[in-house]
ZADO-1210 file (C-alpha; in nm, 4 decimals, padded with zeros to 6 digits):
<atoms>
<atom x="00.0063" y="00.0062" z="00.0108" code="UNK" pos="1"/>
<atom x="00.1405" y="00.3491" z="-00.1040" code="UNK" pos="2"/>
<atom x="00.1013" y="00.6467" z="00.1266" code="UNK" pos="3"/>
<atom x="00.0305" y="00.9737" z="-00.0251" code="UNK" pos="4"/>
<atom x="-00.0557" y="01.1388" z="00.3034" code="UNK" pos="5"/>
<atom x="00.2835" y="01.2186" z="00.5006" code="UNK" pos="6"/>
<atom x="00.1153" y="01.2327" z="00.8757" code="UNK" pos="7"/>
<atom x="-00.0710" y="00.9058" z="00.7900" code="UNK" pos="8"/>
<atom x="00.2631" y="00.7455" z="00.6852" code="UNK" pos="9"/>
<atom x="00.4209" y="00.8561" z="01.0052" code="UNK" pos="10"/>
<atom x="00.1271" y="00.7331" z="01.2111" code="UNK" pos="11"/>
<atom x="00.1895" y="00.3716" z="01.0729" code="UNK" pos="12"/>
<atom x="00.5466" y="00.3788" z="01.1054" code="UNK" pos="13"/>
<atom x="00.4949" y="00.4446" z="01.4716" code="UNK" pos="14"/>
<atom x="00.2406" y="00.1681" z="01.5105" code="UNK" pos="15"/>
<atom x="00.4945" y="-00.0550" z="01.3554" code="UNK" pos="16"/>
<atom x="00.7544" y="-00.0157" z="01.6204" code="UNK" pos="17"/>
<atom x="00.5989" y="00.0569" z="01.9455" code="UNK" pos="18"/>
<atom x="00.3026" y="00.2648" z="02.1395" code="UNK" pos="19"/>
<atom x="00.0905" y="00.5150" z="01.9394" code="UNK" pos="20"/>
<atom x="-00.0223" y="00.8275" z="02.1023" code="UNK" pos="21"/>
<atom x="-00.3365" y="00.9890" z="01.9165" code="UNK" pos="22"/>
<atom x="-00.4091" y="01.3510" z="01.9546" code="UNK" pos="23"/>
<atom x="-00.6182" y="01.5881" z="01.7761" code="UNK" pos="24"/>
<atom x="-00.4787" y="01.5868" z="01.4317" code="UNK" pos="25"/>
<atom x="-00.4915" y="01.9039" z="01.1815" code="UNK" pos="26"/>
<atom x="-00.7175" y="01.7001" z="00.9497" code="UNK" pos="27"/>
<atom x="-00.9361" y="01.3691" z="00.9755" code="UNK" pos="28"/>
<atom x="-00.7514" y="01.0815" z="00.9093" code="UNK" pos="29"/>
<atom x="-00.9486" y="00.7952" z="00.6987" code="UNK" pos="30"/>
<atom x="-00.7962" y="00.4330" z="00.6983" code="UNK" pos="31"/>
<atom x="-01.0037" y="00.2413" z="00.4325" code="UNK" pos="32"/>
<atom x="-00.8252" y="-00.0966" z="00.5192" code="UNK" pos="33"/>
<atom x="-00.7892" y="-00.3021" z="00.8537" code="UNK" pos="34"/>
<atom x="-00.5685" y="-00.1415" z="01.1094" code="UNK" pos="35"/>
<atom x="-00.3419" y="-00.3618" z="01.3645" code="UNK" pos="36"/>
<atom x="-00.1484" y="-00.1982" z="01.6417" code="UNK" pos="37"/>
<atom x="00.1115" y="-00.3889" z="01.7876" code="UNK" pos="38"/>
<atom x="00.1433" y="-00.1800" z="02.1127" code="UNK" pos="39"/>
<atom x="-00.0391" y="00.0580" z="02.3333" code="UNK" pos="40"/>
<atom x="-00.2817" y="00.3177" z="02.2362" code="UNK" pos="41"/>
<atom x="-00.3664" y="00.6462" z="02.4093" code="UNK" pos="42"/>
<atom x="-00.6492" y="00.8680" z="02.3063" code="UNK" pos="43"/>
<atom x="-00.7595" y="01.1981" z="02.4210" code="UNK" pos="44"/>
<atom x="-00.6615" y="01.5489" z="02.4446" code="UNK" pos="45"/>
<atom x="-00.4530" y="01.4876" z="02.7619" code="UNK" pos="46"/>
<atom x="-00.2367" y="01.2140" z="02.5895" code="UNK" pos="47"/>
<atom x="00.1299" y="01.2927" z="02.5702" code="UNK" pos="48"/>
<atom x="00.4430" y="01.1658" z="02.4118" code="UNK" pos="49"/>
<atom x="00.6260" y="00.9072" z="02.5615" code="UNK" pos="50"/>
<atom x="00.3056" y="00.7840" z="02.7601" code="UNK" pos="51"/>
<atom x="00.3809" y="00.5287" z="03.0206" code="UNK" pos="52"/>
<atom x="00.1023" y="00.2715" z="02.9778" code="UNK" pos="53"/>
<atom x="00.1906" y="00.0152" z="03.2607" code="UNK" pos="54"/>
<atom x="-00.0559" y="-00.2585" z="03.1973" code="UNK" pos="55"/>
<atom x="-00.2941" y="-00.0240" z="02.9970" code="UNK" pos="56"/>
<atom x="-00.3577" y="-00.1577" z="02.6162" code="UNK" pos="57"/>
<atom x="-00.5867" y="00.1049" z="02.5471" code="UNK" pos="58"/>
<atom x="-00.5954" y="00.4338" z="02.7459" code="UNK" pos="59"/>
<atom x="-00.8611" y="00.7245" z="02.7095" code="UNK" pos="60"/>
<atom x="-00.7343" y="01.0273" z="02.8579" code="UNK" pos="61"/>
<atom x="-00.9032" y="01.3631" z="02.9091" code="UNK" pos="62"/>
<atom x="-01.1669" y="01.5454" z="03.1366" code="UNK" pos="63"/>
<atom x="-01.4683" y="01.4251" z="02.9862" code="UNK" pos="64"/>
<atom x="-01.4590" y="01.0415" z="02.8692" code="UNK" pos="65"/>
<atom x="-01.7248" y="00.9065" z="02.6715" code="UNK" pos="66"/>
<atom x="-01.7328" y="00.5869" z="02.4423" code="UNK" pos="67"/>
<atom x="-02.0578" y="00.6243" z="02.2183" code="UNK" pos="68"/>
<atom x="-02.2282" y="00.3435" z="02.0178" code="UNK" pos="69"/>
<atom x="-02.4150" y="00.4795" z="01.7194" code="UNK" pos="70"/>
<atom x="-02.6214" y="00.2626" z="01.5565" code="UNK" pos="71"/>
<atom x="-02.6980" y="00.3706" z="01.1914" code="UNK" pos="72"/>
<atom x="-02.9679" y="00.1171" z="01.1061" code="UNK" pos="73"/>
<atom x="-03.2420" y="00.3100" z="00.9040" code="UNK" pos="74"/>
<atom x="-03.4825" y="00.0174" z="00.8302" code="UNK" pos="75"/>
<atom x="-03.8059" y="00.0500" z="01.0352" code="UNK" pos="76"/>
<atom x="-03.8681" y="-00.2112" z="01.3262" code="UNK" pos="77"/>
<atom x="-03.5124" y="-00.3183" z="01.3160" code="UNK" pos="78"/>
<atom x="-03.3043" y="-00.2538" z="01.6356" code="UNK" pos="79"/>
<atom x="-03.1075" y="00.0764" z="01.6166" code="UNK" pos="80"/>
<atom x="-03.0683" y="00.2260" z="01.9806" code="UNK" pos="81"/>
<atom x="-02.7676" y="00.4330" z="02.0727" code="UNK" pos="82"/>
<atom x="-02.5597" y="00.3644" z="02.3603" code="UNK" pos="83"/>
<atom x="-02.2880" y="00.5343" z="02.5519" code="UNK" pos="84"/>
<atom x="-02.0275" y="00.4362" z="02.8420" code="UNK" pos="85"/>
<atom x="-01.9960" y="00.7440" z="03.0625" code="UNK" pos="86"/>
<atom x="-01.7086" y="00.8001" z="03.3014" code="UNK" pos="87"/>
<atom x="-01.8111" y="01.0756" z="03.5568" code="UNK" pos="88"/>
<atom x="-02.0528" y="01.3709" z="03.5085" code="UNK" pos="89"/>
<atom x="-01.9330" y="01.6261" z="03.2840" code="UNK" pos="90"/>
<atom x="-02.0526" y="01.9195" z="03.5168" code="UNK" pos="91"/>
<atom x="-01.8866" y="02.0647" z="03.7910" code="UNK" pos="92"/>
<atom x="-01.9466" y="01.9137" z="04.1239" code="UNK" pos="93"/>
<atom x="-02.1143" y="01.6275" z="03.9487" code="UNK" pos="94"/>
<atom x="-02.0933" y="01.2408" z="04.0726" code="UNK" pos="95"/>
<atom x="-01.8128" y="01.0068" z="03.9943" code="UNK" pos="96"/>
<atom x="-01.9032" y="00.6858" z="03.8466" code="UNK" pos="97"/>
<atom x="-01.8901" y="00.4553" z="03.5640" code="UNK" pos="98"/>
<atom x="-02.2276" y="00.4393" z="03.3607" code="UNK" pos="99"/>
<atom x="-02.4089" y="00.2969" z="03.0612" code="UNK" pos="100"/>
<atom x="-02.6328" y="00.5479" z="02.9033" code="UNK" pos="101"/>
<atom x="-02.9265" y="00.4781" z="02.6759" code="UNK" pos="102"/>
<atom x="-02.8681" y="00.7795" z="02.4482" code="UNK" pos="103"/>
<atom x="-03.1884" y="00.7220" z="02.2463" code="UNK" pos="104"/>
<atom x="-03.3818" y="00.6911" z="02.5801" code="UNK" pos="105"/>
<atom x="-03.2114" y="00.9712" z="02.7524" code="UNK" pos="106"/>
<atom x="-03.1470" y="00.7531" z="03.0609" code="UNK" pos="107"/>
<atom x="-02.8736" y="00.6007" z="03.2558" code="UNK" pos="108"/>
<atom x="-03.0003" y="00.2337" z="03.3620" code="UNK" pos="109"/>
<atom x="-02.6810" y="00.1152" z="03.5266" code="UNK" pos="110"/>
<atom x="-02.4063" y="00.3014" z="03.7055" code="UNK" pos="111"/>
<atom x="-02.1222" y="00.1950" z="03.9539" code="UNK" pos="112"/>
<atom x="-02.0479" y="00.4956" z="04.1883" code="UNK" pos="113"/>
<atom x="-01.7208" y="00.5521" z="04.2860" code="UNK" pos="114"/>
<atom x="-01.6061" y="00.4128" z="04.6391" code="UNK" pos="115"/>
<atom x="-01.8543" y="00.1454" z="04.6011" code="UNK" pos="116"/>
<atom x="-01.7090" y="-00.1701" z="04.8263" code="UNK" pos="117"/>
<atom x="-01.5606" y="-00.4580" z="04.7058" code="UNK" pos="118"/>
<atom x="-01.7720" y="-00.7214" z="04.5483" code="UNK" pos="119"/>
<atom x="-02.0816" y="-00.4981" z="04.5622" code="UNK" pos="120"/>
<atom x="-02.1994" y="-00.6893" z="04.2785" code="UNK" pos="121"/>
<atom x="-02.0863" y="-01.0567" z="04.1794" code="UNK" pos="122"/>
<atom x="-02.1914" y="-01.2940" z="03.9239" code="UNK" pos="123"/>
<atom x="-02.0256" y="-01.6572" z="03.9726" code="UNK" pos="124"/>
<atom x="-01.9349" y="-01.9203" z="03.7137" code="UNK" pos="125"/>
<atom x="-02.2891" y="-02.0971" z="03.7723" code="UNK" pos="126"/>
<atom x="-02.4876" y="-01.7542" z="03.7183" code="UNK" pos="127"/>
<atom x="-02.5593" y="-01.6870" z="04.0873" code="UNK" pos="128"/>
<atom x="-02.5732" y="-01.3117" z="04.1807" code="UNK" pos="129"/>
<atom x="-02.4275" y="-01.1975" z="04.4919" code="UNK" pos="130"/>
<atom x="-02.4676" y="-00.8338" z="04.6622" code="UNK" pos="131"/>
<atom x="-02.1760" y="-00.7580" z="04.9036" code="UNK" pos="132"/>
<atom x="-02.0725" y="-01.1196" z="04.8935" code="UNK" pos="133"/>
<atom x="-01.7575" y="-01.3061" z="04.6825" code="UNK" pos="134"/>
<atom x="-01.9613" y="-01.6158" z="04.7125" code="UNK" pos="135"/>
<atom x="-02.3175" y="-01.6089" z="04.6461" code="UNK" pos="136"/>
<atom x="-02.4868" y="-01.9242" z="04.7862" code="UNK" pos="137"/>
<atom x="-02.8118" y="-01.8906" z="04.6098" code="UNK" pos="138"/>
<atom x="-02.9369" y="-01.7515" z="04.2546" code="UNK" pos="139"/>
<atom x="-02.9736" y="-01.4233" z="04.4381" code="UNK" pos="140"/>
<atom x="-02.7645" y="-01.3779" z="04.7713" code="UNK" pos="141"/>
<atom x="-02.7998" y="-01.0418" z="04.9534" code="UNK" pos="142"/>
<atom x="-02.5340" y="-01.0453" z="05.2382" code="UNK" pos="143"/>
<atom x="-02.6642" y="-00.8157" z="05.5045" code="UNK" pos="144"/>
<atom x="-02.4627" y="-00.7286" z="05.8180" code="UNK" pos="145"/>
<atom x="-02.7991" y="-00.6771" z="05.9915" code="UNK" pos="146"/>
<atom x="-02.7671" y="-00.4409" z="06.2741" code="UNK" pos="147"/>
<atom x="-03.1517" y="-00.3432" z="06.4434" code="UNK" pos="148"/>
<atom x="-03.0230" y="-00.0137" z="06.5258" code="UNK" pos="149"/>
<atom x="-02.8917" y="00.0629" z="06.1573" code="UNK" pos="150"/>
<atom x="-03.2127" y="00.0514" z="05.9111" code="UNK" pos="151"/>
<atom x="-02.9924" y="00.1159" z="05.6297" code="UNK" pos="152"/>
<atom x="-02.8259" y="-00.2170" z="05.6649" code="UNK" pos="153"/>
<atom x="-03.1594" y="-00.3687" z="05.5814" code="UNK" pos="154"/>
<atom x="-03.3288" y="-00.4967" z="05.2562" code="UNK" pos="155"/>
<atom x="-03.5686" y="-00.2728" z="05.0935" code="UNK" pos="156"/>
<atom x="-03.8023" y="-00.3859" z="04.8000" code="UNK" pos="157"/>
<atom x="-04.0362" y="-00.1234" z="04.7066" code="UNK" pos="158"/>
<atom x="-04.0296" y="00.2616" z="04.6582" code="UNK" pos="159"/>
<atom x="-03.7581" y="00.4520" z="04.8155" code="UNK" pos="160"/>
<atom x="-03.8034" y="00.4904" z="05.1910" code="UNK" pos="161"/>
<atom x="-03.6394" y="00.4262" z="05.5078" code="UNK" pos="162"/>
<atom x="-03.6762" y="00.0790" z="05.6481" code="UNK" pos="163"/>
<atom x="-03.8263" y="00.0653" z="06.0169" code="UNK" pos="164"/>
<atom x="-03.5464" y="-00.0052" z="06.2742" code="UNK" pos="165"/>
<atom x="-03.5665" y="-00.3821" z="06.3716" code="UNK" pos="166"/>
<atom x="-03.6837" y="-00.4987" z="06.0021" code="UNK" pos="167"/>
<atom x="-03.4389" y="-00.6821" z="05.8145" code="UNK" pos="168"/>
<atom x="-03.6622" y="-00.6966" z="05.4989" code="UNK" pos="169"/>
<atom x="-03.9289" y="-00.4255" z="05.3809" code="UNK" pos="170"/>
<atom x="-04.1505" y="-00.5304" z="05.0808" code="UNK" pos="171"/>
<atom x="-04.3660" y="-00.2608" z="04.9573" code="UNK" pos="172"/>
<atom x="-04.5956" y="-00.4101" z="04.6631" code="UNK" pos="173"/>
<atom x="-04.7360" y="-00.7441" z="04.5952" code="UNK" pos="174"/>
<atom x="-04.5211" y="-01.0472" z="04.6455" code="UNK" pos="175"/>
<atom x="-04.6371" y="-01.4180" z="04.5835" code="UNK" pos="176"/>
<atom x="-04.4692" y="-01.7150" z="04.7347" code="UNK" pos="177"/>
<atom x="-04.5914" y="-02.0500" z="04.6346" code="UNK" pos="178"/>
<atom x="-04.5025" y="-02.3916" z="04.5016" code="UNK" pos="179"/>
<atom x="-04.8216" y="-02.4171" z="04.3098" code="UNK" pos="180"/>
<atom x="-05.0652" y="-02.1976" z="04.1256" code="UNK" pos="181"/>
<atom x="-05.2101" y="-02.0926" z="04.4285" code="UNK" pos="182"/>
<atom x="-04.9872" y="-01.8622" z="04.6509" code="UNK" pos="183"/>
<atom x="-04.9083" y="-01.9949" z="05.0086" code="UNK" pos="184"/>
<atom x="-04.7695" y="-01.6356" z="05.1178" code="UNK" pos="185"/>
<atom x="-04.9189" y="-01.3225" z="04.9720" code="UNK" pos="186"/>
<atom x="-04.7860" y="-00.9795" z="05.0499" code="UNK" pos="187"/>
<atom x="-04.9909" y="-00.7127" z="04.8900" code="UNK" pos="188"/>
<atom x="-05.0285" y="-00.3491" z="04.9904" code="UNK" pos="189"/>
<atom x="-05.3441" y="-00.3107" z="04.7843" code="UNK" pos="190"/>
<atom x="-05.5366" y="-00.6017" z="04.9101" code="UNK" pos="191"/>
<atom x="-05.7401" y="-00.6399" z="05.2333" code="UNK" pos="192"/>
<atom x="-05.4487" y="-00.7913" z="05.3902" code="UNK" pos="193"/>
<atom x="-05.0945" y="-00.6747" z="05.3647" code="UNK" pos="194"/>
<atom x="-04.9613" y="-01.0261" z="05.4539" code="UNK" pos="195"/>
<atom x="-05.1874" y="-01.3532" z="05.3834" code="UNK" pos="196"/>
<atom x="-05.0758" y="-01.6811" z="05.4591" code="UNK" pos="197"/>
<atom x="-05.2798" y="-01.9778" z="05.3015" code="UNK" pos="198"/>
<atom x="-05.2471" y="-02.2444" z="05.5748" code="UNK" pos="199"/>
<atom x="-05.1080" y="-02.2274" z="05.9478" code="UNK" pos="200"/>
<atom x="-04.7909" y="-02.0262" z="06.0504" code="UNK" pos="201"/>
<atom x="-04.5617" y="-02.1231" z="06.3223" code="UNK" pos="202"/>
<atom x="-04.3270" y="-01.8702" z="06.4682" code="UNK" pos="203"/>
<atom x="-04.0289" y="-01.9933" z="06.6708" code="UNK" pos="204"/>
<atom x="-04.0001" y="-01.6581" z="06.8632" code="UNK" pos="205"/>
<atom x="-04.2218" y="-01.3849" z="06.9599" code="UNK" pos="206"/>
<atom x="-04.4956" y="-01.2327" z="06.6970" code="UNK" pos="207"/>
<atom x="-04.5020" y="-00.8473" z="06.7838" code="UNK" pos="208"/>
<atom x="-04.7786" y="-00.6051" z="06.6549" code="UNK" pos="209"/>
<atom x="-04.6736" y="-00.2506" z="06.5900" code="UNK" pos="210"/>
<atom x="-04.8590" y="-00.0504" z="06.8507" code="UNK" pos="211"/>
<atom x="-04.6687" y="00.2673" z="06.9180" code="UNK" pos="212"/>
<atom x="-04.8344" y="00.5720" z="06.9676" code="UNK" pos="213"/>
<atom x="-04.6182" y="00.6928" z="06.6883" code="UNK" pos="214"/>
<atom x="-04.7968" y="00.4746" z="06.4098" code="UNK" pos="215"/>
<atom x="-05.1541" y="00.5822" z="06.5262" code="UNK" pos="216"/>
<atom x="-05.3942" y="00.8764" z="06.5334" code="UNK" pos="217"/>
<atom x="-05.7432" y="00.9359" z="06.6284" code="UNK" pos="218"/>
<atom x="-05.6892" y="00.7635" z="06.9475" code="UNK" pos="219"/>
<atom x="-05.9713" y="00.7253" z="07.1954" code="UNK" pos="220"/>
<atom x="-06.0471" y="00.5243" z="07.5227" code="UNK" pos="221"/>
<atom x="-06.3107" y="00.2516" z="07.4906" code="UNK" pos="222"/>
<atom x="-06.5751" y="00.2886" z="07.7479" code="UNK" pos="223"/>
<atom x="-06.6828" y="00.0122" z="07.9808" code="UNK" pos="224"/>
<atom x="-07.0298" y="00.0098" z="07.8277" code="UNK" pos="225"/>
<atom x="-06.9046" y="-00.0569" z="07.4857" code="UNK" pos="226"/>
<atom x="-06.6750" y="-00.3189" z="07.5899" code="UNK" pos="227"/>
<atom x="-06.9413" y="-00.5006" z="07.8027" code="UNK" pos="228"/>
<atom x="-07.2019" y="-00.4827" z="07.5148" code="UNK" pos="229"/>
<atom x="-06.9321" y="-00.6234" z="07.2343" code="UNK" pos="230"/>
<atom x="-06.8320" y="-00.8847" z="07.4926" code="UNK" pos="231"/>
<atom x="-07.2027" y="-00.9796" z="07.5268" code="UNK" pos="232"/>
<atom x="-07.2427" y="-00.9806" z="07.1311" code="UNK" pos="233"/>
<atom x="-06.9390" y="-01.2159" z="07.0490" code="UNK" pos="234"/>
<atom x="-07.0555" y="-01.5519" z="06.9890" code="UNK" pos="235"/>
<atom x="-06.7981" y="-01.8371" z="07.0311" code="UNK" pos="236"/>
<atom x="-06.8334" y="-02.1145" z="06.7632" code="UNK" pos="237"/>
<atom x="-06.6448" y="-02.4271" z="06.6844" code="UNK" pos="238"/>
<atom x="-06.5495" y="-02.4990" z="06.3076" code="UNK" pos="239"/>
<atom x="-06.3146" y="-02.6306" z="06.0746" code="UNK" pos="240"/>
<atom x="-06.1522" y="-02.4589" z="05.7801" code="UNK" pos="241"/>
<atom x="-06.2364" y="-02.5916" z="05.4593" code="UNK" pos="242"/>
<atom x="-05.9913" y="-02.8598" z="05.3450" code="UNK" pos="243"/>
<atom x="-05.8602" y="-02.9040" z="05.6948" code="UNK" pos="244"/>
<atom x="-05.9477" y="-03.1640" z="05.9475" code="UNK" pos="245"/>
<atom x="-05.8650" y="-02.9936" z="06.2692" code="UNK" pos="246"/>
<atom x="-06.1629" y="-02.8286" z="06.4776" code="UNK" pos="247"/>
<atom x="-06.0948" y="-02.5029" z="06.6185" code="UNK" pos="248"/>
<atom x="-06.2921" y="-02.2360" z="06.8275" code="UNK" pos="249"/>
<atom x="-06.3084" y="-01.8766" z="06.7462" code="UNK" pos="250"/>
<atom x="-06.5668" y="-01.6222" z="06.6026" code="UNK" pos="251"/>
<atom x="-06.7192" y="-01.5520" z="06.2666" code="UNK" pos="252"/>
<atom x="-06.6009" y="-01.2297" z="06.1338" code="UNK" pos="253"/>
<atom x="-06.9249" y="-01.1408" z="05.9560" code="UNK" pos="254"/>
<atom x="-07.1064" y="-01.1783" z="06.2924" code="UNK" pos="255"/>
<atom x="-06.8920" y="-01.0110" z="06.5424" code="UNK" pos="256"/>
<atom x="-06.9819" y="-00.6578" z="06.6748" code="UNK" pos="257"/>
<atom x="-06.8583" y="-00.3585" z="06.5128" code="UNK" pos="258"/>
<atom x="-06.6217" y="-00.2664" z="06.7586" code="UNK" pos="259"/>
<atom x="-06.4025" y="-00.5362" z="06.6777" code="UNK" pos="260"/>
<atom x="-06.5111" y="-00.5991" z="06.3022" code="UNK" pos="261"/>
<atom x="-06.2423" y="-00.5353" z="06.0404" code="UNK" pos="262"/>
<atom x="-06.3382" y="-00.3094" z="05.7196" code="UNK" pos="263"/>
<atom x="-06.3562" y="-00.6391" z="05.4920" code="UNK" pos="264"/>
<atom x="-06.5421" y="-00.8445" z="05.7377" code="UNK" pos="265"/>
<atom x="-06.3329" y="-01.1357" z="05.6178" code="UNK" pos="266"/>
<atom x="-06.0797" y="-01.1427" z="05.8926" code="UNK" pos="267"/>
<atom x="-06.0292" y="-01.0411" z="06.2799" code="UNK" pos="268"/>
<atom x="-05.7555" y="-00.8759" z="06.4695" code="UNK" pos="269"/>
<atom x="-05.7056" y="-01.0670" z="06.8001" code="UNK" pos="270"/>
<atom x="-05.5708" y="-00.7375" z="06.9741" code="UNK" pos="271"/>
<atom x="-05.9449" y="-00.5897" z="06.9349" code="UNK" pos="272"/>
<atom x="-06.0727" y="-00.8889" z="07.1155" code="UNK" pos="273"/>
<atom x="-05.7963" y="-00.8512" z="07.3645" code="UNK" pos="274"/>
<atom x="-05.8799" y="-00.4951" z="07.4067" code="UNK" pos="275"/>
<atom x="-06.2419" y="-00.5423" z="07.5054" code="UNK" pos="276"/>
<atom x="-06.1491" y="-00.8381" z="07.7392" code="UNK" pos="277"/>
<atom x="-05.8950" y="-00.6055" z="07.9141" code="UNK" pos="278"/>
<atom x="-06.1289" y="-00.3381" z="07.9432" code="UNK" pos="279"/>
<atom x="-06.4264" y="-00.5414" z="08.0782" code="UNK" pos="280"/>
<atom x="-06.1548" y="-00.7429" z="08.3196" code="UNK" pos="281"/>
<atom x="-06.0152" y="-00.3975" z="08.4451" code="UNK" pos="282"/>
<atom x="-06.3798" y="-00.2520" z="08.5228" code="UNK" pos="283"/>
<atom x="-06.4741" y="-00.5650" z="08.7137" code="UNK" pos="284"/>
<atom x="-06.1545" y="-00.5619" z="08.8931" code="UNK" pos="285"/>
<atom x="-06.2128" y="-00.2131" z="09.0099" code="UNK" pos="286"/>
<atom x="-06.5789" y="-00.3075" z="09.1167" code="UNK" pos="287"/>
<atom x="-06.4281" y="-00.5965" z="09.2940" code="UNK" pos="288"/>
<atom x="-06.1772" y="-00.3650" z="09.4871" code="UNK" pos="289"/>
<atom x="-06.4457" y="-00.1438" z="09.5648" code="UNK" pos="290"/>
<atom x="-06.6504" y="-00.3911" z="09.7372" code="UNK" pos="291"/>
<atom x="-06.3706" y="-00.5350" z="09.9122" code="UNK" pos="292"/>
<atom x="-06.3141" y="-00.1919" z="10.0231" code="UNK" pos="293"/>
<atom x="-06.6664" y="-00.1503" z="10.1617" code="UNK" pos="294"/>
<atom x="-06.6620" y="-00.5111" z="10.3068" code="UNK" pos="295"/>
<atom x="-06.3465" y="-00.4061" z="10.5006" code="UNK" pos="296"/>
<atom x="-06.5086" y="-00.0995" z="10.6432" code="UNK" pos="297"/>
<atom x="-06.8246" y="-00.2993" z="10.7429" code="UNK" pos="298"/>
<atom x="-06.5909" y="-00.5491" z="10.9064" code="UNK" pos="299"/>
<atom x="-06.3989" y="-00.2679" z="11.1055" code="UNK" pos="300"/>
<atom x="-06.7372" y="-00.1135" z="11.2289" code="UNK" pos="301"/>
<atom x="-06.8389" y="-00.4317" z="11.3447" code="UNK" pos="302"/>
<atom x="-06.5347" y="-00.4991" z="11.5421" code="UNK" pos="303"/>
<atom x="-06.5848" y="-00.1495" z="11.6688" code="UNK" pos="304"/>
<atom x="-06.9113" y="-00.2266" z="11.7899" code="UNK" pos="305"/>
<atom x="-06.8008" y="-00.5537" z="11.9648" code="UNK" pos="306"/>
<atom x="-06.4997" y="-00.3842" z="12.1244" code="UNK" pos="307"/>
<atom x="-06.7399" y="-00.1044" z="12.2824" code="UNK" pos="308"/>
<atom x="-06.9816" y="-00.3772" z="12.4117" code="UNK" pos="309"/>
<atom x="-06.7031" y="-00.5661" z="12.5747" code="UNK" pos="310"/>
<atom x="-06.5560" y="-00.2540" z="12.7266" code="UNK" pos="311"/>
<atom x="-06.9051" y="-00.1937" z="12.9240" code="UNK" pos="312"/>
<atom x="-06.9309" y="-00.2698" z="13.2965" code="UNK" pos="313"/>
<atom x="-07.1829" y="-00.5307" z="13.3189" code="UNK" pos="314"/>
<atom x="-07.5092" y="-00.4640" z="13.5246" code="UNK" pos="315"/>
<atom x="-07.5951" y="-00.6661" z="13.8203" code="UNK" pos="316"/>
<atom x="-07.8839" y="-00.8901" z="13.8078" code="UNK" pos="317"/>
<atom x="-08.1644" y="-00.8175" z="14.0670" code="UNK" pos="318"/>
<atom x="-08.2064" y="-01.0561" z="14.3701" code="UNK" pos="319"/>
<atom x="-08.5477" y="-01.2611" z="14.3945" code="UNK" pos="320"/>
<atom x="-08.7963" y="-01.1559" z="14.6427" code="UNK" pos="321"/>
<atom x="-08.7933" y="-01.3377" z="14.9788" code="UNK" pos="322"/>
<atom x="-09.1097" y="-01.3187" z="15.2070" code="UNK" pos="323"/>
<atom x="-08.8691" y="-01.4098" z="15.5000" code="UNK" pos="324"/>
<atom x="-08.6898" y="-01.0864" z="15.4716" code="UNK" pos="325"/>
</atoms>
């Protein structure tokens, strides 16, 4: 091949014998054939002569680095999206990261921020995905160094929010866990129940219901009359769940008094029943204590009467009349 362009000829000579530094040329260079470089390449406005490459085969060197993929497909219906690899924001004070930009869509769907920890994301040779672990033990393994006092160490699935302290996992949205077509466990924020378990559930430790004043509003005391009436209206029944063999005791959600009924009338909250029971028991306890106080006062009054009678001087009985006297 005969070179008629002197700068291009010099470039090929340098390629043949070592590293190649490409800086902005005075004119575009078009190479109509294959190009093989036996050495290193430095590209960018800040590339210098005698660049020390180290282990770098290709070095991009300037203050705004981008590698663009411009698809020139013109056929309708054929894939032709443009993409770009971004190294850091171009604006002053922007973020430092390596990202993949969907140029056509105008968004960055994936980015790795500077300072990300070791093995923030790893995919092993079997396809297992690990987050914060170098040896994922499941198809998706999230290694959480859980600390109940540090909610940011938890796992959140759903809209951006702060996971409550003490929660290892917060799910915001529907989740279906099942070994068949019918889910055994349903977490659905838009349904009647946030958590629905098809079948029995066993907790090896405590089961706690959030009850802090900070979670509640429109708080009022339940009167003793309301509690007594609701307790009288509760009708305990024995029943068996459909498809089950074990008989159980409880109430029918559609038949319970309004004070302990849920909006759906399909389920019951044990805390509601406990609340009216505790109110009635406390009222009865107060009456018992009052009666015990009254009985105590009556006993003390009776003892006082007995003491006074025992302290009085006895009156001598009159002597019988004798005619001889």
